[in-house]
Structures are given as C-alpha cells and as structure tokens.
N, C-alpha and C positions, 0 to 999 in steps of 0.2 A: 263711701265716695270712693272710687277707686284711683290711682295716678298711672300714668301713662310708661313706656316700654324698654324694652331690650337694653339693660346696664352694658351687658359685656359684646351684644353683636357686632359685627361689623356691620356697617352702611349701606342698604342695599342699592343696585344704583339701576336705571334704567334705561336702556337706548333710545334711541332718536327711532320710531317707526311712524309710516303715514299710512300705513293698515295691517293688520293680522298679527295678533295674538292667537295660535292655534293650539288652543288646551282643550281635556275634555276631563271634569273635574266629578266623575259619576260615583264616588263616594256619597255623593249628597244628593243622589239623582231620585230616591226614595222617600217619600214621606213617612212620617210617622203612622204609623199603623198599618203601612202596604204590606200584603202580606207572603209579595215575594221577595224573600230577605236575600236572595241567591243573587237578584237585580244590582245588589250595592258593590257587586264584584266590581272594580273598575275596565274597561275595555278602552282602546285605542279610537280615537276620532282626530282624523288629521284634514281634516276640511276647516278652512279660515273663518272666524265668525266675521261676516259682512258687518255688523256693529260698531267694529273696532277702524274700518275703512271711514275719514270723514276728514272735511275741511270746515272750518269755523268763518265765516264770513266778517271782514274789517267791521261792514256796519249793524252786526247782529243786534236784534233791540233790547232790550231791558225789559222784563215783566215790572211791574209793582204791585204790593196787596199781597195779603195772605195764601198760600198754595199749602194742599195737602197732596205729594205724591205717592201712588201706590202701585205701580207699575212704570213700567219702562227704562231710557236711558236717561243718567244722572249721570255728571261730571263735575268734579271740584275743579276748578282752574284758576289759575294768575290772570289778572287784569291789568291795566290800566288804566280806570275813571277819571276823566279830567286833571289827567297828570298823576292821581295820587295809586301806587302799587295796595291791588285788594283783591282778596280770592270773593269770590262767586260760582254759583251752582248753573252750569250750562246745562240747561231744560232741553235734552231733546226727544223729552216722551210727549211733550205740546207739538203742534205743524202749526205755522213755524215755528222752529226752535228759537229758545231766549234764553238770556242770564237773567238768572232771579238772586236777590239776598237772601244768602242761606238763613240771615235771622228772621226772615218772612216765611221758610220755609219749612212744613214737618215731614218726614221722609219715613214713608211708612213701610214697615219689613212686618209684612202679612203672616197669618197662620199659612199660607201656599209654601210659604219657605221654611216652615218647622221642617227638621230631620233630626235622625237619631244619631248620636253620635257614633260615627265608626269603632268597630270592634278591634284597633289596631293601638298598640302604644303609642308610634306615631301621633295622635291626634291627642296624647296625655294633658299637652299644654292647655288645650281648652278650657280646663278648669270642669269639665263633664264627667263623668262614668261612663263605658259604651250602651251604647242603647236608652240613653235618656235623651229628651226633647231638649236642642238647641234651635236657635232662628238664625239662616242663614242670607247672605246675600251675595249667591257664588260667582266665583271668578268667570264661568259663564254664564248666560243668563237664563234663568228660572221664568218660564213662561207667569205673568199674572205678579211676580216679584220686582219691587224696584232692582233696578240696575247700577250700583252709586261705584263710579270709577274717579280717573282723574286726569288732566290732561294739560297740555301747557304748549296749546296750538292758536290761541287767540295772535292773530296778526302784531298787533304792537308790541306782545311781549316774544316774539320770536325773532323781532328789529332788535328792541331794546336790552333785552338782557345779556349777559355774559354765558352764552352756552347753555345754562340750565338751570335749575332751581333745588333747592332745598325744603322739600317739604317735612315737617315734623310734627308728630301726632304726640299733643302735648300732656293731655288729663281726659280721662272720663267720668262720667257719672252714671250711675245708673244703678237698679238692681241686684246686676248681675256680672257677670267678666265680660269683656270685650275684647276680641282676638282680630288679630289683621297678619294674614299671611296669602303668600305664595306658593304656585304647583304647578314644576314643569312638567308636562304632560300628565297621561293618566296613570303612569306609575309611580309618579318623581316623590321622593320625600316634602313635606311640608316646610318651606322656606318662611320663618315666623320675621314679620315685620316689627308686628308694635302686641301687648297686650296689656292691659289696663292695670294688671296687679305690679307691674314692674315699675319698678323707681327711677329708672331716667329715660326722656322721650324717644321715641323711635324715630328714626331720621332715614329720608330718601332720599339720595341726589336723582333728581328728572331730567333727563337730556331736555333741550328746546324739540317743539314739533310730537311728541310722545303722548300716546294716549294708551292707557291701563286699566285693566281690571283687575281686582285680588279678591279674593273671599273674606268675606268680616261676617262672624261669628257672635253670635249673644245667647249668652247659656238661660235668661232669664225675660221672659215680658215684661212690660214698662216702659218708661219714658227716661230715652239717655240724653246726654248731651256728650258730645267728644268735640274737644277743645286742638283746630290743626293751626299751624304756623306754616309762609311760606318766607323762606330768605333768598335774594336773589343780590349779584351784583350789577351794579351798572354802570358801564365806563371804565369798567376796571378798578375804581379804589373806592365807589360810594354803596352802601349796601342796603336794601330795601326791604321791609320786613312787612307784611302782614299777617294777619290773627282773624279766627271766626271759628265761630260754633256749628256743629250740625247737630240739628233738633232731631231725632229717628224715636219713632214710636214703634214698639215692636212687640207684635202680636197682636189680632184684631181688636181684643178687648182694650188697650190702651189708648187713652181720651186724649185726642189732637191736640185740646184745648191747653191739656196740662203740660202737655211737650211744651206750647208754642210759651208758654208763662217759666217755665222751669227757670231755674237759676242757679249757679252755681253756691254750693252750701260752705267752699271751702276754696280761696281764690286757687286759678289754678297755675303751673308755672312761666314765664313769661319765656318768648326765647332767648337764647344764650346768645350773646354778642361774639362776632366770629364764627357763628355756625357756617354761614356760605362759605368764608376761606377755607374751614377746615375740609369742607366738605369737596370743595373745588379742589384740594389737596389731594384727596385721596379718592376722587370718583374714578382715576385709571384703575386704579388698585384693588375695585372693586370685589367683593366674594361672591358676589351674586347677581345674576342676569334672569330678565326677561326673555324667553323666547320670541324670537323676531323673524320675520324673513329670512333675513342675515345672519342671524343667531342662529346654528342647526341645535335642536334639542337634545337632551344631553345621552337619553340612550341611541339616538341617531350615531350620534358621536364616538359613544362605547363601542356601538356594535362596526363602525367602520374602522376604529382603532384595531379592534378585535381581528376583523378578517384580513386586514394587512398584515398584523404582526404572524397570522397561521401560514399568509401566502408566504414572506418572508422564511419564516422556520422550513418551510419545504423546498423554496429554494433552496435554502444552505445547504438540504439533505441530498436533496437532489445534485449539487454541483461534488459534496464533499464522494458522495456513490461513484459519480462519473469517474474523480480525479484515482481512486482505490482501484477501479476499473481499471483505466489504463495502465496506473502501475503494475498492476497483474498482466496485463498485454506484454508489456514492455519485457518485465524480468521473464516471461514465458519466450519470449521473440530470442530474448541472449541467452537462455538455456540453451535455447535450437541451435543456435547459430554455435556455441561450445561443443555442443555433441554432433555434428557436422567436422 
C-alpha cells in the first residue's frame, strides 16, 4: 500500500474557468514501442481543447448500476444529493451525460495509455526509470483512453458553497506508484500535486465553476484504489466533507471485477478538521495556477517581460546618446563663439 502526497509542497490553486485549458503534453504522445523516438520532443499546441467547455444542467440524471468506463470524458465533482454533500463522477462518455456513484464505476486505463517515461530528470518523481512503460491518463485527451478530471460546476454547488472546494488526495493502494501533476504548456516543468509515496495528503484549492484535467501516471498494471476527499464551507461557518474511492483498472489485463471488489488493506486517513478554512486562507497566495483564458501561460509572460525590458534598455541608450550629442554640440557652439 502507498499513502498519499506532498508533505512540503504548497497547495495548488485552480482558478475558475468556463472553458479552455490550452496545453500540449507531448512527452506522452508516443506509445511504448513506437519507432519514432524523436516524436516525443514536445511541440507547442495553442488550440483550446473543446472538451473543457461544458455546463452541467441542474436536472442532470443519475445512473445506477455497475459500469466500466474505458474511454471518454469523466470528471470527479461535488454535488448535493438530497441535501447531503457528496462526491460523484460526471460521466460525459455517455449520451446523455449522467452522474454516477464512484463505488459502482471501474475506470479502465488501458494499454493505449501505455507510454515510456521521458528521458528527463524532471520526471524522476514518477518512480520509474527513463524508457520504462507507465500508464497515463494525460492532461490532454488520449484517444481511446479514459480522460479523468474534476469540476466544481454542479449548479447547486456553485450556489451554496463559499467560493470553492478543497480536494484532498488522501491515499492510494495498488501494485505501483500513482502520481498526479500539472504541466503548463509543452515546455513547462511538471508541477507535482500528489504522489502516493508521500506521507501527507495532497490538497488542491478549486474555485467554483472550474473544470480541470491533469496527468495521472501509474507505474504498474493492476487494481488501484485512490481515496479523495472534498471539503467546503457553507454559509461561512459550516464545513461539509465528502469522501469517495476511485476504482481504477490499469492495463488491458486487469480484471474489472477484482477492482470492483477490492478493499483497503489498511484504513486510509480521514480528512483533517479545518482543512477547508486553511485552504481558504491560503488560496489567494497559492504558488501555482492552471493556465486559463484569463491566465497567460508562463512562457508568453516571460517573453513579453523580456521584450519590454529590451525596449526599455534601447530607449535608455538612445536617450543617453542624444543627451551626449546635445552637450557636444552645445560645447562646440560655445567654443565657436569664443573664437569669434
């Protein structure tokens, strides 16, 4: 058993969006065994992912019964069900979209998601050596692989909770390491949210009306449980907490029924009291944000700053040269007047 995340990392803050996380994580673009290794070099993709543009209807139906989801768009999200704060899966892979109880769902990360670990020290945190196969749910959708994210877009949640939700990844159980991270653009460094080998839960502050996807990486095939909690404030003082387990079958050979029956061999930790208020107090000083329409990418910001700085230096240089030329002409004119 591996327990959850980043003891010393700052809380990640996810800002509200109605659509559009525009990123390209092409280090995961080439499957294991693909001949063109050079194709793994990241390249920039500035197109917005239409899958992030969504609205959830207030009367969205709830489906019941066992389900195995192998591909398509799935979000974990908070809801109020008969007045009770709970976590459910918003299944957008079906038509029409429905809510599902996570305990009834097996999420399959099949071999179409198998990728070699990039040969880059920045990915050492994944717990696998470069070139080794891992199973990936990417921040950008891989065709034929389940696309797991999270949202805070259920209308009742947006109306009733105070500003946002703290998502807390509590623990994981499975044959390998689980990692969750974000990446800004094709060349941004991995921003680690959670690793199952860390001693403390990993927390994410999520504004209301937010829809986000990240990179989930599993180092071994088999049956996994991931415990997630949601903590929010209602009416200023009242705290509500919901917990659920994600049941994930990694690899084509993993038995969905084994995953469905799997149970914790050691009790996972419970959400800590006051987590929501702690998150609320630190959200405005959060150290990381997901790029959205109103948040420029770090690469673009750095380029703009560099250009402005260069222009400023050029303007200063021109001004100094002009002042020197003016003084030189004034001195020459004074000498001429003295001669005459």
